[in-house]
Biopython code that builds the backbone (N, CA, C, O; Angstrom):
import numpy as np
from Bio.PDB.StructureBuilder import StructureBuilder

atoms = [
    (1, "MET", "N", (-13.607, -20.057, -7.027)),
    (1, "MET", "CA", (-13.347, -18.975, -7.957)),
    (1, "MET", "C", (-11.992, -18.356, -7.626)),
    (1, "MET", "O", (-11.735, -18.010, -6.473)),
    (2, "SER", "N", (-11.148, -18.217, -8.599)),
    (2, "SER", "CA", (-9.832, -17.639, -8.358)),
    (2, "SER", "C", (-9.701, -16.302, -9.078)),
    (2, "SER", "O", (-10.386, -16.033, -10.064)),
    (3, "ILE", "N", (-8.809, -15.482, -8.562)),
    (3, "ILE", "CA", (-8.547, -14.175, -9.146)),
    (3, "ILE", "C", (-7.346, -14.310, -10.063)),
    (3, "ILE", "O", (-6.305, -14.830, -9.660)),
    (4, "THR", "N", (-7.487, -13.846, -11.282)),
    (4, "THR", "CA", (-6.402, -13.906, -12.241)),
    (4, "THR", "C", (-5.735, -12.538, -12.320)),
    (4, "THR", "O", (-6.406, -11.520, -12.496)),
    (5, "LEU", "N", (-4.415, -12.522, -12.190)),
    (5, "LEU", "CA", (-3.656, -11.274, -12.260)),
    (5, "LEU", "C", (-2.831, -11.241, -13.528)),
    (5, "LEU", "O", (-2.357, -12.263, -14.022)),
    (6, "SER", "N", (-2.678, -10.035, -14.035)),
    (6, "SER", "CA", (-1.787, -9.884, -15.186)),
    (6, "SER", "C", (-0.344, -10.014, -14.682)),
    (6, "SER", "O", (-0.093, -9.912, -13.481)),
    (7, "ASP", "N", (0.577, -10.232, -15.576)),
    (7, "ASP", "CA", (1.987, -10.352, -15.196)),
    (7, "ASP", "C", (2.478, -9.068, -14.533)),
    (7, "ASP", "O", (3.253, -9.112, -13.578)),
    (8, "GLU", "N", (2.020, -7.921, -15.047)),
    (8, "GLU", "CA", (2.417, -6.634, -14.484)),
    (8, "GLU", "C", (1.932, -6.497, -13.034)),
    (8, "GLU", "O", (2.677, -6.037, -12.169)),
    (9, "GLU", "N", (0.692, -6.894, -12.776)),
    (9, "GLU", "CA", (0.145, -6.841, -11.420)),
    (9, "GLU", "C", (0.931, -7.754, -10.489)),
    (9, "GLU", "O", (1.250, -7.367, -9.364)),
    (10, "LYS", "N", (1.244, -8.954, -10.946)),
    (10, "LYS", "CA", (2.012, -9.891, -10.129)),
    (10, "LYS", "C", (3.375, -9.313, -9.771)),
    (10, "LYS", "O", (3.821, -9.414, -8.628)),
    (11, "THR", "N", (4.033, -8.705, -10.758)),
    (11, "THR", "CA", (5.347, -8.131, -10.540)),
    (11, "THR", "C", (5.289, -6.991, -9.535)),
    (11, "THR", "O", (6.120, -6.917, -8.630)),
    (12, "ARG", "N", (4.297, -6.090, -9.693)),
    (12, "ARG", "CA", (4.159, -4.965, -8.770)),
    (12, "ARG", "C", (3.919, -5.440, -7.339)),
    (12, "ARG", "O", (4.529, -4.928, -6.400)),
    (13, "VAL", "N", (3.056, -6.393, -7.179)),
    (13, "VAL", "CA", (2.742, -6.891, -5.844)),
    (13, "VAL", "C", (3.963, -7.564, -5.233)),
    (13, "VAL", "O", (4.268, -7.341, -4.061)),
    (14, "LYS", "N", (4.665, -8.386, -6.009)),
    (14, "LYS", "CA", (5.854, -9.062, -5.494)),
    (14, "LYS", "C", (6.920, -8.057, -5.069)),
    (14, "LYS", "O", (7.533, -8.214, -4.013)),
    (15, "GLN", "N", (7.145, -7.018, -5.889)),
    (15, "GLN", "CA", (8.141, -6.011, -5.555)),
    (15, "GLN", "C", (7.765, -5.277, -4.280)),
    (15, "GLN", "O", (8.610, -5.035, -3.418)),
    (16, "TYR", "N", (6.485, -4.923, -4.165)),
    (16, "TYR", "CA", (6.054, -4.201, -2.977)),
    (16, "TYR", "C", (6.202, -5.068, -1.736)),
    (16, "TYR", "O", (6.689, -4.605, -0.705)),
    (17, "VAL", "N", (5.788, -6.311, -1.834)),
    (17, "VAL", "CA", (5.856, -7.206, -0.684)),
    (17, "VAL", "C", (7.300, -7.427, -0.279)),
    (17, "VAL", "O", (7.609, -7.459, 0.912)),
    (18, "LYS", "N", (8.195, -7.582, -1.255)),
    (18, "LYS", "CA", (9.608, -7.781, -0.957)),
    (18, "LYS", "C", (10.177, -6.580, -0.210)),
    (18, "LYS", "O", (10.905, -6.738, 0.770)),
    (19, "LYS", "N", (9.839, -5.373, -0.683)),
    (19, "LYS", "CA", (10.430, -4.168, -0.121)),
    (19, "LYS", "C", (9.880, -3.821, 1.246)),
    (19, "LYS", "O", (10.639, -3.459, 2.144)),
    (20, "SER", "N", (8.581, -3.926, 1.418)),
    (20, "SER", "CA", (8.017, -3.370, 2.637)),
    (20, "SER", "C", (7.483, -4.370, 3.640)),
    (20, "SER", "O", (7.184, -3.995, 4.774)),
    (21, "THR", "N", (7.353, -5.634, 3.259)),
    (21, "THR", "CA", (6.767, -6.577, 4.208)),
    (21, "THR", "C", (7.582, -7.854, 4.306)),
    (21, "THR", "O", (7.024, -8.945, 4.422)),
    (22, "VAL", "N", (8.885, -7.722, 4.260)),
    (22, "VAL", "CA", (9.752, -8.884, 4.326)),
    (22, "VAL", "C", (9.443, -9.653, 5.614)),
    (22, "VAL", "O", (9.513, -9.098, 6.711)),
    (23, "GLY", "N", (9.105, -10.920, 5.469)),
    (23, "GLY", "CA", (8.786, -11.750, 6.610)),
    (23, "GLY", "C", (7.422, -11.482, 7.218)),
    (23, "GLY", "O", (7.093, -12.060, 8.253)),
    (24, "MET", "N", (6.633, -10.637, 6.616)),
    (24, "MET", "CA", (5.295, -10.279, 7.090)),
    (24, "MET", "C", (5.307, -9.905, 8.572)),
    (24, "MET", "O", (4.471, -10.369, 9.347)),
    (25, "LYS", "N", (6.258, -9.070, 8.949)),
    (25, "LYS", "CA", (6.283, -8.549, 10.308)),
    (25, "LYS", "C", (5.159, -7.532, 10.429)),
    (25, "LYS", "O", (4.428, -7.263, 9.476)),
    (26, "TYR", "N", (5.043, -6.983, 11.616)),
    (26, "TYR", "CA", (4.025, -5.963, 11.816)),
    (26, "TYR", "C", (4.268, -4.805, 10.859)),
    (26, "TYR", "O", (5.403, -4.371, 10.663)),
    (27, "ARG", "N", (3.193, -4.316, 10.270)),
    (27, "ARG", "CA", (3.297, -3.185, 9.348)),
    (27, "ARG", "C", (2.572, -1.995, 9.946)),
    (27, "ARG", "O", (1.620, -2.145, 10.712)),
    (28, "SER", "N", (3.033, -0.826, 9.587)),
    (28, "SER", "CA", (2.366, 0.387, 10.047)),
    (28, "SER", "C", (1.092, 0.600, 9.231)),
    (28, "SER", "O", (0.904, 0.000, 8.172)),
    (29, "GLU", "N", (0.227, 1.465, 9.746)),
    (29, "GLU", "CA", (-0.984, 1.812, 9.009)),
    (29, "GLU", "C", (-0.626, 2.409, 7.653)),
    (29, "GLU", "O", (-1.298, 2.157, 6.653)),
    (30, "LEU", "N", (0.447, 3.207, 7.634)),
    (30, "LEU", "CA", (0.847, 3.838, 6.379)),
    (30, "LEU", "C", (1.274, 2.814, 5.340)),
    (30, "LEU", "O", (0.971, 2.974, 4.158)),
    (31, "GLU", "N", (1.968, 1.768, 5.758)),
    (31, "GLU", "CA", (2.373, 0.715, 4.831)),
    (31, "GLU", "C", (1.147, 0.004, 4.244)),
    (31, "GLU", "O", (1.096, -0.279, 3.047)),
    (32, "ILE", "N", (0.182, -0.273, 5.088)),
    (32, "ILE", "CA", (-1.032, -0.951, 4.629)),
    (32, "ILE", "C", (-1.807, -0.056, 3.674)),
    (32, "ILE", "O", (-2.282, -0.513, 2.635)),
    (33, "ILE", "N", (-1.933, 1.209, 4.023)),
    (33, "ILE", "CA", (-2.655, 2.151, 3.157)),
    (33, "ILE", "C", (-1.944, 2.288, 1.816)),
    (33, "ILE", "O", (-2.594, 2.318, 0.771)),
    (34, "ALA", "N", (-0.617, 2.372, 1.835)),
    (34, "ALA", "CA", (0.136, 2.483, 0.579)),
    (34, "ALA", "C", (-0.104, 1.265, -0.305)),
    (34, "ALA", "O", (-0.263, 1.397, -1.519)),
    (35, "CYS", "N", (-0.132, 0.096, 0.293)),
    (35, "CYS", "CA", (-0.396, -1.130, -0.463)),
    (35, "CYS", "C", (-1.799, -1.089, -1.062)),
    (35, "CYS", "O", (-1.990, -1.454, -2.222)),
    (36, "MET", "N", (-2.771, -0.650, -0.285)),
    (36, "MET", "CA", (-4.145, -0.551, -0.782)),
    (36, "MET", "C", (-4.248, 0.428, -1.951)),
    (36, "MET", "O", (-4.943, 0.159, -2.930)),
    (37, "LEU", "N", (-3.564, 1.547, -1.847)),
    (37, "LEU", "CA", (-3.593, 2.544, -2.917)),
    (37, "LEU", "C", (-2.924, 2.024, -4.182)),
    (37, "LEU", "O", (-3.392, 2.284, -5.290)),
    (38, "GLU", "N", (-1.829, 1.291, -4.014)),
    (38, "GLU", "CA", (-1.120, 0.705, -5.153)),
    (38, "GLU", "C", (-2.032, -0.244, -5.926)),
    (38, "GLU", "O", (-2.112, -0.186, -7.153)),
    (39, "VAL", "N", (-2.701, -1.100, -5.205)),
    (39, "VAL", "CA", (-3.589, -2.089, -5.825)),
    (39, "VAL", "C", (-4.792, -1.411, -6.480)),
    (39, "VAL", "O", (-5.307, -1.896, -7.488)),
    (40, "SER", "N", (-5.234, -0.300, -5.916)),
    (40, "SER", "CA", (-6.460, 0.361, -6.382)),
    (40, "SER", "C", (-6.247, 1.324, -7.544)),
    (40, "SER", "O", (-7.223, 1.874, -8.056)),
    (41, "GLN", "N", (-5.032, 1.546, -7.972)),
    (41, "GLN", "CA", (-4.792, 2.523, -9.038)),
    (41, "GLN", "C", (-5.589, 2.231, -10.299)),
    (41, "GLN", "O", (-6.186, 3.154, -10.852)),
    (42, "PRO", "N", (-5.630, 1.007, -10.775)),
    (42, "PRO", "CA", (-6.417, 0.777, -11.989)),
    (42, "PRO", "C", (-7.906, 0.596, -11.704)),
    (42, "PRO", "O", (-8.698, 0.431, -12.632)),
    (43, "GLY", "N", (-8.290, 0.624, -10.437)),
    (43, "GLY", "CA", (-9.674, 0.357, -10.052)),
    (43, "GLY", "C", (-9.824, -1.115, -9.746)),
    (43, "GLY", "O", (-9.500, -1.963, -10.577)),
    (44, "THR", "N", (-10.313, -1.425, -8.559)),
    (44, "THR", "CA", (-10.395, -2.815, -8.147)),
    (44, "THR", "C", (-11.474, -3.031, -7.095)),
    (44, "THR", "O", (-12.041, -2.073, -6.570)),
    (45, "THR", "N", (-11.748, -4.276, -6.794)),
    (45, "THR", "CA", (-12.785, -4.641, -5.836)),
    (45, "THR", "C", (-12.211, -4.710, -4.415)),
    (45, "THR", "O", (-10.997, -4.708, -4.214)),
    (46, "ARG", "N", (-13.117, -4.772, -3.445)),
    (46, "ARG", "CA", (-12.702, -4.908, -2.049)),
    (46, "ARG", "C", (-11.913, -6.201, -1.837)),
    (46, "ARG", "O", (-10.924, -6.220, -1.104)),
    (47, "THR", "N", (-12.350, -7.260, -2.474)),
    (47, "THR", "CA", (-11.689, -8.554, -2.311)),
    (47, "THR", "C", (-10.238, -8.496, -2.773)),
    (47, "THR", "O", (-9.344, -8.988, -2.085)),
    (48, "ARG", "N", (-10.009, -7.907, -3.914)),
    (48, "ARG", "CA", (-8.637, -7.810, -4.438)),
    (48, "ARG", "C", (-7.777, -6.939, -3.527)),
    (48, "ARG", "O", (-6.612, -7.252, -3.285)),
    (49, "ILE", "N", (-8.349, -5.850, -3.025)),
    (49, "ILE", "CA", (-7.607, -4.990, -2.103)),
    (49, "ILE", "C", (-7.216, -5.790, -0.866)),
    (49, "ILE", "O", (-6.073, -5.728, -0.413)),
    (50, "MET", "N", (-8.165, -6.536, -0.328)),
    (50, "MET", "CA", (-7.932, -7.324, 0.882)),
    (50, "MET", "C", (-6.826, -8.358, 0.657)),
    (50, "MET", "O", (-5.910, -8.465, 1.472)),
    (51, "PHE", "N", (-6.901, -9.111, -0.426)),
    (51, "PHE", "CA", (-5.915, -10.158, -0.688)),
    (51, "PHE", "C", (-4.528, -9.589, -0.964)),
    (51, "PHE", "O", (-3.532, -10.110, -0.463)),
    (52, "HIS", "N", (-4.459, -8.539, -1.746)),
    (52, "HIS", "CA", (-3.153, -7.979, -2.100)),
    (52, "HIS", "C", (-2.518, -7.195, -0.963)),
    (52, "HIS", "O", (-1.299, -7.030, -0.920)),
    (53, "SER", "N", (-3.339, -6.715, -0.047)),
    (53, "SER", "CA", (-2.815, -5.965, 1.094)),
    (53, "SER", "C", (-2.556, -6.850, 2.298)),
    (53, "SER", "O", (-2.030, -6.389, 3.311)),
    (54, "TYR", "N", (-2.925, -8.130, 2.192)),
    (54, "TYR", "CA", (-2.731, -9.094, 3.281)),
    (54, "TYR", "C", (-3.385, -8.610, 4.576)),
    (54, "TYR", "O", (-2.747, -8.567, 5.628)),
    (55, "ILE", "N", (-4.664, -8.246, 4.482)),
    (55, "ILE", "CA", (-5.404, -7.808, 5.658)),
    (55, "ILE", "C", (-6.707, -8.594, 5.763)),
    (55, "ILE", "O", (-7.183, -9.168, 4.784)),
    (56, "SER", "N", (-7.262, -8.608, 6.939)),
    (56, "SER", "CA", (-8.533, -9.304, 7.168)),
    (56, "SER", "C", (-9.689, -8.431, 6.688)),
    (56, "SER", "O", (-9.508, -7.258, 6.360)),
    (57, "TYR", "N", (-10.873, -9.024, 6.654)),
    (57, "TYR", "CA", (-12.055, -8.280, 6.229)),
    (57, "TYR", "C", (-12.374, -7.152, 7.219)),
    (57, "TYR", "O", (-12.782, -6.064, 6.813)),
    (58, "VAL", "N", (-12.189, -7.411, 8.490)),
    (58, "VAL", "CA", (-12.437, -6.385, 9.514)),
    (58, "VAL", "C", (-11.482, -5.210, 9.315)),
    (58, "VAL", "O", (-11.894, -4.051, 9.368)),
    (59, "GLN", "N", (-10.198, -5.516, 9.085)),
    (59, "GLN", "CA", (-9.219, -4.464, 8.827)),
    (59, "GLN", "C", (-9.567, -3.711, 7.545)),
    (59, "GLN", "O", (-9.458, -2.486, 7.488)),
    (60, "LEU", "N", (-9.983, -4.448, 6.524)),
    (60, "LEU", "CA", (-10.339, -3.841, 5.242)),
    (60, "LEU", "C", (-11.428, -2.793, 5.430)),
    (60, "LEU", "O", (-11.315, -1.682, 4.912)),
    (61, "LYS", "N", (-12.471, -3.135, 6.158)),
    (61, "LYS", "CA", (-13.568, -2.198, 6.371)),
    (61, "LYS", "C", (-13.068, -0.932, 7.062)),
    (61, "LYS", "O", (-13.464, 0.177, 6.704)),
    (62, "SER", "N", (-12.214, -1.100, 8.032)),
    (62, "SER", "CA", (-11.673, 0.035, 8.773)),
    (62, "SER", "C", (-10.801, 0.927, 7.888)),
    (62, "SER", "O", (-10.961, 2.147, 7.875)),
    (63, "TYR", "N", (-9.876, 0.303, 7.147)),
    (63, "TYR", "CA", (-8.972, 1.070, 6.292)),
    (63, "TYR", "C", (-9.696, 1.698, 5.106)),
    (63, "TYR", "O", (-9.355, 2.808, 4.698)),
    (64, "LEU", "N", (-10.683, 1.012, 4.551)),
    (64, "LEU", "CA", (-11.457, 1.613, 3.462)),
    (64, "LEU", "C", (-12.179, 2.859, 3.945)),
    (64, "LEU", "O", (-12.184, 3.883, 3.262)),
    (65, "ALA", "N", (-12.785, 2.776, 5.113)),
    (65, "ALA", "CA", (-13.482, 3.941, 5.679)),
    (65, "ALA", "C", (-12.509, 5.100, 5.865)),
    (65, "ALA", "O", (-12.831, 6.245, 5.548)),
    (66, "LEU", "N", (-11.318, 4.797, 6.382)),
    (66, "LEU", "CA", (-10.294, 5.813, 6.590)),
    (66, "LEU", "C", (-9.861, 6.455, 5.268)),
    (66, "LEU", "O", (-9.757, 7.678, 5.169)),
    (67, "CYS", "N", (-9.612, 5.623, 4.259)),
    (67, "CYS", "CA", (-9.154, 6.125, 2.952)),
    (67, "CYS", "C", (-10.251, 6.897, 2.222)),
    (67, "CYS", "O", (-9.969, 7.905, 1.573)),
    (68, "LEU", "N", (-11.475, 6.444, 2.318)),
    (68, "LEU", "CA", (-12.587, 7.148, 1.676)),
    (68, "LEU", "C", (-12.823, 8.494, 2.354)),
    (68, "LEU", "O", (-13.010, 9.509, 1.683)),
    (69, "GLU", "N", (-12.813, 8.499, 3.657)),
    (69, "GLU", "CA", (-13.017, 9.734, 4.411)),
    (69, "GLU", "C", (-11.897, 10.738, 4.159)),
    (69, "GLU", "O", (-12.137, 11.943, 4.087)),
    (70, "GLY", "N", (-10.680, 10.236, 4.028)),
    (70, "GLY", "CA", (-9.521, 11.092, 3.792)),
    (70, "GLY", "C", (-9.345, 11.515, 2.345)),
    (70, "GLY", "O", (-8.476, 12.330, 2.037)),
    (71, "GLY", "N", (-10.163, 10.966, 1.454)),
    (71, "GLY", "CA", (-10.069, 11.341, 0.047)),
    (71, "GLY", "C", (-8.955, 10.653, -0.719)),
    (71, "GLY", "O", (-8.590, 11.092, -1.810)),
    (72, "LEU", "N", (-8.410, 9.578, -0.160)),
    (72, "LEU", "CA", (-7.344, 8.848, -0.846)),
    (72, "LEU", "C", (-7.900, 7.847, -1.852)),
    (72, "LEU", "O", (-7.252, 7.534, -2.851)),
    (73, "LEU", "N", (-9.105, 7.346, -1.580)),
    (73, "LEU", "CA", (-9.800, 6.423, -2.467)),
    (73, "LEU", "C", (-11.188, 6.970, -2.758)),
    (73, "LEU", "O", (-11.759, 7.720, -1.966)),
    (74, "GLU", "N", (-11.721, 6.576, -3.920)),
    (74, "GLU", "CA", (-13.114, 6.878, -4.222)),
    (74, "GLU", "C", (-13.777, 5.614, -4.724)),
    (74, "GLU", "O", (-13.140, 4.745, -5.319)),
    (75, "ARG", "N", (-15.076, 5.532, -4.470)),
    (75, "ARG", "CA", (-15.829, 4.333, -4.854)),
    (75, "ARG", "C", (-16.765, 4.675, -5.998)),
    (75, "ARG", "O", (-17.500, 5.662, -5.956)),
    (76, "LYS", "N", (-16.720, 3.828, -7.023)),
    (76, "LYS", "CA", (-17.638, 3.940, -8.158)),
    (76, "LYS", "C", (-18.258, 2.573, -8.349)),
    (76, "LYS", "O", (-17.636, 1.664, -8.898)),
    (77, "GLY", "N", (-19.498, 2.436, -7.886)),
    (77, "GLY", "CA", (-20.146, 1.123, -7.935)),
    (77, "GLY", "C", (-19.446, 0.181, -6.986)),
    (77, "GLY", "O", (-19.312, 0.473, -5.798)),
    (78, "GLU", "N", (-19.004, -0.938, -7.498)),
    (78, "GLU", "CA", (-18.305, -1.940, -6.680)),
    (78, "GLU", "C", (-16.790, -1.771, -6.719)),
    (78, "GLU", "O", (-16.073, -2.512, -6.046)),
    (79, "LEU", "N", (-16.295, -0.818, -7.487)),
    (79, "LEU", "CA", (-14.849, -0.635, -7.640)),
    (79, "LEU", "C", (-14.339, 0.546, -6.828)),
    (79, "LEU", "O", (-15.048, 1.527, -6.605)),
    (80, "TYR", "N", (-13.091, 0.425, -6.393)),
    (80, "TYR", "CA", (-12.407, 1.488, -5.663)),
    (80, "TYR", "C", (-11.237, 1.972, -6.513)),
    (80, "TYR", "O", (-10.505, 1.178, -7.104)),
    (81, "PHE", "N", (-11.077, 3.300, -6.560)),
    (81, "PHE", "CA", (-10.031, 3.917, -7.364)),
    (81, "PHE", "C", (-9.182, 4.831, -6.488)),
    (81, "PHE", "O", (-9.696, 5.489, -5.583)),
    (82, "THR", "N", (-7.890, 4.866, -6.760)),
    (82, "THR", "CA", (-7.000, 5.798, -6.081)),
    (82, "THR", "C", (-7.248, 7.189, -6.648)),
    (82, "THR", "O", (-7.242, 7.369, -7.865)),
    (83, "THR", "N", (-7.464, 8.171, -5.785)),
    (83, "THR", "CA", (-7.702, 9.545, -6.216)),
    (83, "THR", "C", (-6.368, 10.240, -6.488)),
    (83, "THR", "O", (-5.305, 9.659, -6.272)),
    (84, "ILE", "N", (-6.427, 11.464, -6.954)),
    (84, "ILE", "CA", (-5.206, 12.251, -7.167)),
    (84, "ILE", "C", (-4.494, 12.456, -5.831)),
    (84, "ILE", "O", (-3.269, 12.365, -5.746)),
    (85, "LYS", "N", (-5.274, 12.732, -4.799)),
    (85, "LYS", "CA", (-4.702, 12.884, -3.458)),
    (85, "LYS", "C", (-4.038, 11.581, -3.008)),
    (85, "LYS", "O", (-2.971, 11.606, -2.395)),
    (86, "GLY", "N", (-4.671, 10.443, -3.313)),
    (86, "GLY", "CA", (-4.098, 9.141, -2.976)),
    (86, "GLY", "C", (-2.821, 8.870, -3.747)),
    (86, "GLY", "O", (-1.866, 8.322, -3.195)),
    (87, "ALA", "N", (-2.792, 9.248, -5.020)),
    (87, "ALA", "CA", (-1.591, 9.057, -5.845)),
    (87, "ALA", "C", (-0.443, 9.926, -5.326)),
    (87, "ALA", "O", (0.713, 9.504, -5.332)),
    (88, "THR", "N", (-0.769, 11.135, -4.879)),
    (88, "THR", "CA", (0.245, 12.014, -4.296)),
    (88, "THR", "C", (0.820, 11.397, -3.031)),
    (88, "THR", "O", (2.033, 11.399, -2.822)),
    (89, "PHE", "N", (-0.067, 10.865, -2.185)),
    (89, "PHE", "CA", (0.382, 10.174, -0.971)),
    (89, "PHE", "C", (1.302, 9.006, -1.336)),
    (89, "PHE", "O", (2.360, 8.829, -0.731)),
    (90, "LEU", "N", (0.892, 8.214, -2.325)),
    (90, "LEU", "CA", (1.660, 7.039, -2.720)),
    (90, "LEU", "C", (3.044, 7.424, -3.242)),
    (90, "LEU", "O", (4.033, 6.769, -2.912)),
    (91, "ASN", "N", (3.120, 8.475, -4.048)),
    (91, "ASN", "CA", (4.424, 8.937, -4.547)),
    (91, "ASN", "C", (5.307, 9.428, -3.414)),
    (91, "ASN", "O", (6.507, 9.157, -3.398)),
    (92, "THR", "N", (4.721, 10.147, -2.468)),
    (92, "THR", "CA", (5.474, 10.627, -1.305)),
    (92, "THR", "C", (5.956, 9.451, -0.467)),
    (92, "THR", "O", (7.080, 9.457, 0.034)),
    (93, "TRP", "N", (5.103, 8.446, -0.318)),
    (93, "TRP", "CA", (5.477, 7.240, 0.431)),
    (93, "TRP", "C", (6.652, 6.536, -0.239)),
    (93, "TRP", "O", (7.582, 6.093, 0.436)),
    (94, "ARG", "N", (6.611, 6.433, -1.555)),
    (94, "ARG", "CA", (7.707, 5.766, -2.282)),
    (94, "ARG", "C", (9.020, 6.522, -2.107)),
    (94, "ARG", "O", (10.075, 5.914, -1.922)),
    (95, "GLU", "N", (8.950, 7.848, -2.166)),
    (95, "GLU", "CA", (10.160, 8.654, -1.965)),
    (95, "GLU", "C", (10.714, 8.439, -0.563)),
    (95, "GLU", "O", (11.921, 8.279, -0.382)),
    (96, "LEU", "N", (9.832, 8.437, 0.419)),
    (96, "LEU", "CA", (10.254, 8.219, 1.796)),
    (96, "LEU", "C", (10.925, 6.858, 1.940)),
    (96, "LEU", "O", (11.971, 6.747, 2.578)),
    (97, "CYS", "N", (10.338, 5.838, 1.358)),
    (97, "CYS", "CA", (10.916, 4.489, 1.419)),
    (97, "CYS", "C", (12.278, 4.442, 0.725)),
    (97, "CYS", "O", (13.176, 3.710, 1.141)),
    (98, "HIS", "N", (12.412, 5.230, -0.330)),
    (98, "HIS", "CA", (13.683, 5.273, -1.063)),
    (98, "HIS", "C", (14.774, 5.921, -0.208)),
    (98, "HIS", "O", (15.907, 5.440, -0.167)),
    (99, "TYR", "N", (14.425, 7.018, 0.475)),
    (99, "TYR", "CA", (15.419, 7.754, 1.251)),
    (99, "TYR", "C", (15.578, 7.258, 2.681)),
    (99, "TYR", "O", (16.578, 7.573, 3.325)),
    (100, "LEU", "N", (14.636, 6.504, 3.187)),
    (100, "LEU", "CA", (14.694, 6.062, 4.571)),
    (100, "LEU", "C", (15.933, 5.230, 4.885)),
    (100, "LEU", "O", (16.540, 5.451, 5.933)),
    (101, "PRO", "N", (16.339, 4.297, 4.047)),
    (101, "PRO", "CA", (17.555, 3.542, 4.382)),
    (101, "PRO", "C", (18.773, 4.441, 4.551)),
    (101, "PRO", "O", (19.605, 4.196, 5.424)),
    (102, "ALA", "N", (18.888, 5.474, 3.729)),
    (102, "ALA", "CA", (20.011, 6.403, 3.844)),
    (102, "ALA", "C", (19.931, 7.174, 5.162)),
    (102, "ALA", "O", (20.948, 7.385, 5.823)),
    (103, "LEU", "N", (18.731, 7.590, 5.540)),
    (103, "LEU", "CA", (18.563, 8.316, 6.797)),
    (103, "LEU", "C", (18.870, 7.428, 7.989)),
    (103, "LEU", "O", (19.494, 7.877, 8.950)),
    (104, "VAL", "N", (18.448, 6.192, 7.942)),
    (104, "VAL", "CA", (18.714, 5.251, 9.029)),
    (104, "VAL", "C", (20.211, 4.999, 9.138)),
    (104, "VAL", "O", (20.748, 4.950, 10.244)),
    (105, "HIS", "N", (20.887, 4.840, 8.012)),
    (105, "HIS", "CA", (22.336, 4.620, 7.997)),
    (105, "HIS", "C", (23.060, 5.818, 8.610)),
    (105, "HIS", "O", (23.965, 5.642, 9.426)),
    (106, "GLU", "N", (22.669, 7.036, 8.222)),
    (106, "GLU", "CA", (23.301, 8.241, 8.754)),
    (106, "GLU", "C", (23.093, 8.346, 10.251)),
    (106, "GLU", "O", (24.024, 8.685, 10.982)),
    (107, "ALA", "N", (21.893, 8.062, 10.719)),
    (107, "ALA", "CA", (21.600, 8.146, 12.152)),
    (107, "ALA", "C", (22.423, 7.115, 12.918)),
    (107, "ALA", "O", (22.916, 7.411, 14.007)),
    (108, "THR", "N", (22.580, 5.920, 12.375)),
    (108, "THR", "CA", (23.346, 4.869, 13.013)),
    (108, "THR", "C", (24.823, 5.257, 13.048)),
    (108, "THR", "O", (25.487, 5.078, 14.069)),
    (109, "SER", "N", (25.334, 5.783, 11.946)),
    (109, "SER", "CA", (26.740, 6.189, 11.873)),
    (109, "SER", "C", (27.020, 7.314, 12.859)),
    (109, "SER", "O", (28.061, 7.317, 13.517)),
    (110, "PHE", "N", (26.107, 8.263, 12.966)),
    (110, "PHE", "CA", (26.273, 9.396, 13.859)),
    (110, "PHE", "C", (26.303, 8.925, 15.320)),
    (110, "PHE", "O", (27.100, 9.413, 16.122)),
    (111, "ALA", "N", (25.424, 7.971, 15.652)),
    (111, "ALA", "CA", (25.345, 7.472, 17.023)),
    (111, "ALA", "C", (26.609, 6.718, 17.424)),
    (111, "ALA", "O", (26.993, 6.737, 18.593)),
    (112, "LYS", "N", (27.262, 6.054, 16.467)),
    (112, "LYS", "CA", (28.465, 5.281, 16.764)),
    (112, "LYS", "C", (29.681, 6.158, 16.958)),
    (112, "LYS", "O", (30.614, 5.763, 17.657)),
    (113, "SER", "N", (29.699, 7.350, 16.354)),
    (113, "SER", "CA", (30.898, 8.190, 16.443)),
    (113, "SER", "C", (30.962, 9.019, 17.697)),
    (113, "SER", "O", (31.919, 9.768, 17.894)),
]
sb = StructureBuilder()
sb.init_structure("model")
sb.init_model(0)
sb.init_chain("A")
sb.init_seg("    ")
for serial, (resi, resn, name, xyz) in enumerate(atoms, 1):
    if name == "N":
        sb.init_residue(resn, " ", resi, " ")
    sb.init_atom(name, np.array(xyz, "f"), 0.0, 1.0, " ", f" {name:<3s}", serial, name[0])
structure = sb.get_structure()
């Protein structure tokens, strides 16, 4: 059985993976949580979250518990949805990712002078 993604879903996942997981190096918990929240916005299953976030089932159980307890995700039946609090976190994460390269550049320039 295969999972079929819409073109929009494929594009979003590819963009996220390109930006934050180049070479699939170690990722922070925040990066993994942001990926899970992104995938869960339209409502999705545990399997889809696991595959799109590139995490194991053991990791999935741990991160789902963390997100549910923190109010970032909510469960309705078999589906998980990003909450308003989760969407706020995700927007803040995106802003941080946008400004982080500039901050890193400034810190590097300052250290060299």
